[in-house]
PLY file of the C-alpha trace (Angstrom):
ply
format ascii 1.0
element vertex 168
property float x
property float y
property float z
element edge 167
property int vertex1
property int vertex2
end_header
-10.12 0.92 -15.43
-8.77 1.98 -12.07
-6.07 0.51 -9.87
-5.77 -0.05 -6.16
-2.20 -0.23 -4.85
-1.89 -1.96 -1.48
1.54 -0.90 -0.17
2.78 -2.34 3.11
5.10 -0.01 5.00
8.81 -0.76 4.68
10.90 -2.62 7.25
10.79 -0.89 10.62
13.21 -0.88 13.51
12.18 -2.53 16.76
10.52 -0.31 19.32
12.76 1.07 22.03
11.66 0.59 25.65
8.65 2.79 26.36
8.07 3.60 22.65
4.58 3.15 21.26
4.28 0.83 18.27
2.71 3.76 16.38
6.02 5.66 16.67
8.38 3.00 15.32
10.69 4.32 12.61
11.97 2.67 9.44
15.29 0.88 9.52
17.97 2.00 7.02
17.18 -1.16 5.03
13.49 -0.21 5.02
14.21 3.24 3.62
16.29 1.74 0.80
13.60 -0.86 0.02
10.86 1.76 -0.19
12.98 3.97 -2.44
13.58 1.01 -4.77
9.87 0.27 -4.98
9.07 3.94 -5.68
11.55 3.95 -8.57
10.10 0.71 -9.94
6.55 2.06 -9.83
7.58 5.15 -11.77
9.53 3.15 -14.37
6.43 1.03 -14.98
4.18 4.09 -15.23
2.24 3.04 -12.14
1.51 6.45 -10.66
-1.39 6.78 -8.21
-3.67 9.80 -8.53
-4.30 9.69 -4.78
-2.50 8.20 -1.77
-4.06 7.48 1.60
-1.38 6.69 4.16
-1.48 5.51 7.74
-0.37 8.24 10.11
1.97 5.82 11.93
5.60 6.99 11.71
6.82 3.98 9.70
4.07 4.43 7.11
4.77 8.18 6.82
8.47 7.43 6.39
7.62 4.87 3.71
5.73 7.57 1.84
8.66 9.99 2.30
11.01 7.37 0.84
8.89 6.79 -2.28
8.13 10.48 -2.83
10.55 11.95 -5.37
9.23 15.52 -5.28
7.21 14.88 -8.42
3.72 15.73 -7.23
2.87 12.72 -5.06
2.92 14.85 -1.88
0.08 17.00 -3.23
-2.09 13.88 -3.47
-1.49 12.27 -0.06
-3.81 12.15 2.95
-2.64 10.78 6.31
-5.13 9.04 8.59
-5.00 7.19 11.90
-7.75 4.89 10.66
-5.39 2.77 8.54
-3.42 1.98 11.69
-6.36 0.77 13.73
-8.95 -0.69 11.36
-9.36 -4.14 9.81
-9.23 -5.20 6.15
-12.88 -4.26 5.43
-12.12 -0.92 7.06
-9.39 -0.32 4.47
-12.00 -0.68 1.72
-14.32 1.63 3.61
-11.59 4.29 3.85
-10.87 3.92 0.14
-14.55 4.24 -0.71
-15.12 7.28 1.52
-11.89 9.18 0.86
-10.92 7.96 -2.58
-11.47 9.89 -5.76
-11.81 8.29 -9.16
-8.52 7.12 -10.62
-5.68 5.06 -9.19
-5.50 4.89 -5.39
-2.61 3.79 -3.18
-3.16 2.73 0.42
0.02 2.66 2.53
-0.65 0.63 5.63
-0.04 -2.40 7.77
-0.36 -6.15 8.09
-2.33 -8.26 8.60
-4.93 -5.94 7.08
-3.21 -5.49 3.70
-2.45 -9.18 3.34
-6.04 -10.13 4.24
-7.39 -7.60 1.76
-5.04 -8.67 -1.05
-5.93 -12.34 -0.55
-9.65 -11.59 -0.48
-9.62 -9.36 -3.57
-6.84 -10.87 -5.67
-8.21 -14.33 -6.37
-8.31 -13.81 -10.13
-5.51 -12.57 -12.34
-1.80 -13.10 -11.77
-1.47 -16.57 -10.18
2.24 -16.18 -9.37
1.58 -12.90 -7.56
-1.29 -14.49 -5.63
0.98 -17.34 -4.53
3.58 -14.86 -3.25
0.95 -12.91 -1.29
-0.34 -16.13 0.27
3.20 -16.87 1.46
3.22 -13.57 3.36
2.79 -9.92 2.40
6.32 -8.63 2.96
7.44 -5.20 4.02
7.68 -2.62 1.22
5.67 -4.92 -1.06
2.85 -3.67 -3.25
-0.16 -5.63 -4.50
-1.66 -3.99 -7.58
-5.30 -4.73 -8.27
-7.35 -3.39 -11.14
-11.08 -2.92 -11.42
-13.75 -1.26 -13.51
-15.85 1.52 -12.09
-15.52 4.53 -9.84
-13.74 4.49 -6.49
-17.05 5.14 -4.72
-18.16 1.63 -5.78
-14.92 0.01 -4.65
-16.66 -2.42 -2.29
-18.89 -3.79 -5.06
-16.15 -4.22 -7.64
-14.81 -7.35 -9.33
-11.05 -7.38 -8.89
-8.12 -8.65 -10.91
-4.68 -9.02 -9.34
-2.33 -7.39 -11.81
1.02 -7.68 -10.01
2.85 -7.97 -6.71
6.09 -6.03 -6.42
8.70 -7.19 -3.92
11.85 -5.15 -3.25
14.07 -8.24 -3.52
12.90 -8.74 -7.13
13.68 -5.17 -8.21
0 1
1 2
2 3
3 4
4 5
5 6
6 7
7 8
8 9
9 10
10 11
11 12
12 13
13 14
14 15
15 16
16 17
17 18
18 19
19 20
20 21
21 22
22 23
23 24
24 25
25 26
26 27
27 28
28 29
29 30
30 31
31 32
32 33
33 34
34 35
35 36
36 37
37 38
38 39
39 40
40 41
41 42
42 43
43 44
44 45
45 46
46 47
47 48
48 49
49 50
50 51
51 52
52 53
53 54
54 55
55 56
56 57
57 58
58 59
59 60
60 61
61 62
62 63
63 64
64 65
65 66
66 67
67 68
68 69
69 70
70 71
71 72
72 73
73 74
74 75
75 76
76 77
77 78
78 79
79 80
80 81
81 82
82 83
83 84
84 85
85 86
86 87
87 88
88 89
89 90
90 91
91 92
92 93
93 94
94 95
95 96
96 97
97 98
98 99
99 100
100 101
101 102
102 103
103 104
104 105
105 106
106 107
107 108
108 109
109 110
110 111
111 112
112 113
113 114
114 115
115 116
116 117
117 118
118 119
119 120
120 121
121 122
122 123
123 124
124 125
125 126
126 127
127 128
128 129
129 130
130 131
131 132
132 133
133 134
134 135
135 136
136 137
137 138
138 139
139 140
140 141
141 142
142 143
143 144
144 145
145 146
146 147
147 148
148 149
149 150
150 151
151 152
152 153
153 154
154 155
155 156
156 157
157 158
158 159
159 160
160 161
161 162
162 163
163 164
164 165
165 166
166 167
């Protein structure tokens, strides 16, 4: 069994005049939320073997906030693709770049929400309801599946959990 963690970047500050959306930074609240989620993942033993993260500043800062200098940095790849692609593109990135094991994608809405809704239709009904009400910042949908990461697009999914910072 493998897991796919869909992690939406934490709460970002508004763009300043002339600032590109790509360069928006996390708010202080966003940093704290991401740190809380990182601690919760570790306490539950939910440690990804690989992380693919959007290269946008707020996604990179989300990764920095969850990284506790315990080896996650060695397993992260940053890519512009997760900033600009659609939900099927997220699966394509995971299939092409992912290794076998548990994979975390740190990215953006609406792509993560669309992907979680499409893949998470079986499993944890309460988690699915929360996702359908909106995939919040610093939230993580955890899906499990059988098979190698290279077959990720052909996999049957089960929604295992949905972590929200306000619940931690």
